C-alpha positions, 0 to 999 in steps of 0.5 A: 225852877225846882229851886224856886218851888222849894224857895218859895215853899220854905218861905210860905211855911215860915210866913203861915207860922208866924201868921198862926202865932197871930190868932192861935192864942186869941180863942183861949185867952179865957182860959189863959186868964183863968189858968194864970189868975189874971184880969181881961185887960191884962191877959189881952195884952199876950195878943197886944205885946206880940203885935207891938213887938212885930210892929217894931221888928218888921222894920228894924229886923228888915234893916238889918237883914239888908247888912247881914244877908236876908237868908241869915235874918231868916233864920234869926227870926225863926230861932226867935220864935222857937225861943218864944214859943219854948219860954211861953210853953213853960210859962209860970205867970202872965209876965213871963208869957207877955215877955215870950209873945214879945220874942215871938213878935220878934219874928216879924221879920219874916214877912219883908225878909220873904219878900225881899227874897222873892224879889232876889230870886224870882224872875221879874215877871213873877214877883207880883204874883208871887208877892200875891200868893204870899200875901194870901198865904198870911191872910189864911195863916192869921185866920187859921189858928183860930180854928185849930186852937180848939182841938189843940186844947181840947186834946192836950192843953193850951201850952201846947199851942207853943209847944207845936209851933215850936217844933213846926218852926225849928224844923222849918229853919233847919230845911231854910238852912239848906234851901234859901240861897244867900242873898246877892246883895247886901247893903252895908250900913247901920241900923237906926236905933233911934227910930226904932226906940221912938217907934216902940216908945209912942206904941207903948205910950198909946197902947197901955193907956188905951188898954188901962183908961177904963181902970185908971179912968179916961182923966187920970193923970196916968192916962192924959199923961201917957196919951200926951206923951205918945203924940209928942213921940210920934211927932218926934219919930215922924220928923226923925224919919223923914230927916234920917238918910237911913230910915226905919220906915221910909216916909218918902214912899208915903208921897205916893197917893196909892200908897199912902191911902191903901196904907191908911186903909190897911191901919184902919182895917188892921185894927177892925180884923184884930178886933173881931179876931180876938173878941168874937171868939170871947163872946161865943165863950161867955157862959149862957147864964149871962143871958146872951153868951152862948157858953162855947167850948174853945173847939166850938167858938173855932168852929163857929169861926170856921165860915170866916176863915173859908171865905176869907181863903176863897175870896183871898184866892179870887181876888187876883183873877177877879180884876179882870172885872173888877178892879182892885180898888172896887174890891178894897171898897167892897170889902171894906164895906162888907166888914162894916156890915159884918160888924154892925150885925154883930153888934146888934144881932149876936143872939144865935150862932147861925146869925153870928156864923153868918156875920163871920162869913161875910166878914171872910169875904171882906178880909179876903178882898181887902188883904189880896187888893191891898197888896195888888194896889201896892205892887201896881204903884211902885216901881218893880224894884220897890215892891218888897219895901212897899209891901212890907211897909203896908204889912207893918202898918196893918199890924200897928193898926191890929195893935190899936184896935186890940187894945181899944176893944180890950178896954171896952169890953174890960170896962163892961162888967156884971156883978158876978164879974163877967163881961156885960154885952153892952161892952161887945155891943159897944166894941163892935159898933166902934169896929164898924164905924172904923170899917166905914172910915176905911170905906172912906179912905178906900174911895180916895185911892187913885185908880191903878193904871196897869205899866209895864214894869220892866220898862220903868225907870229904876230912879222913879224913886229913891232905891229901897230894898225891902228891909227898909220898912 
């Protein structure tokens, strides 16, 4: 038993470190923009590039982990994060920083690998709860970076947002080398490189015009051409995955009603969540001379986000026990509704700090409920041996949604500027309204999620669906 606690502790530390990298830089994007002499649309790619790399690396590195061993894949992922952090800490230009963020994003393998190790090492009856706790760790880590960024930048500089994680990840890697047991199962095979290229291709072809459309023009040849290419590549990727005997993301699992509906909620909620994570701190830092901004420092912006982080952690932890009285489906609907209400409030009432903090706290409640209920719905809807695969797929689809949402909001905010070159209030208002609409769409999809039926997981036939390992997602 102590060995299991040690293993879970290392996996939690690795997952938390990677989750922190999602949000740690979001409050300081304006600072980085000024320091590296770039514009709003370009600096947002510091976040978008990370999300894009994680979207591709999560299933790709996961498949490689199945071949070389999950323990080794975990070390490779941690090394990638550490090297990316080192490069980012010394980056002289925005281009180098974006490349560094891509390297950090390759650490996305940590999520499916961690789920896989839990499945391999834990008793079957404890896998579901361990996966749920891991999901709460990931959710909390994703938001904690926003709060920690301010004090770090205030005392040191934004570059220490990468020096510190590099040190922590390196230490976690050393401990993991001695604590994580070798994988008991390996699956010789090949990596579906075609699927990886097609996945990255349609994401880049989609995200680039979404983030640059206000500069290029929505009707420009570049915008229309890339969006058309994105559609073609998306269809090609989907068909290739369906026909592949060795898929990168197994579309066969998406046949299950509870899986495809919950994953669609993940896509929509990922877009909403990261739209808020990335641009609410920026709204707070807009100079008060604009008539709507608070002129907050990075630290002040982080403190204003603290209610969101607290409520997210609290309700994420309560979500599991609440299922005795409130089903995971109802929690998913309620969480999406609270997110929609919060986004609408931010669009119409962002003139005072208490109102913004209150809206953030409400959003955090929704986020905590949605994060945990999604994982719960997934693990209740698939056979025990597919828990890791299904959880990893949900995480990956949420990341894809986050990259799309970030690109869209970036384009809107960058397209509305004042004569002084600062973001206009109308840009934020329009962006938050769109996020509210996306959250409403998540409510509609959540209502379609079938009510989960409690099953005796040990009694399920292993042949209920094709035997998928957690790293095939």
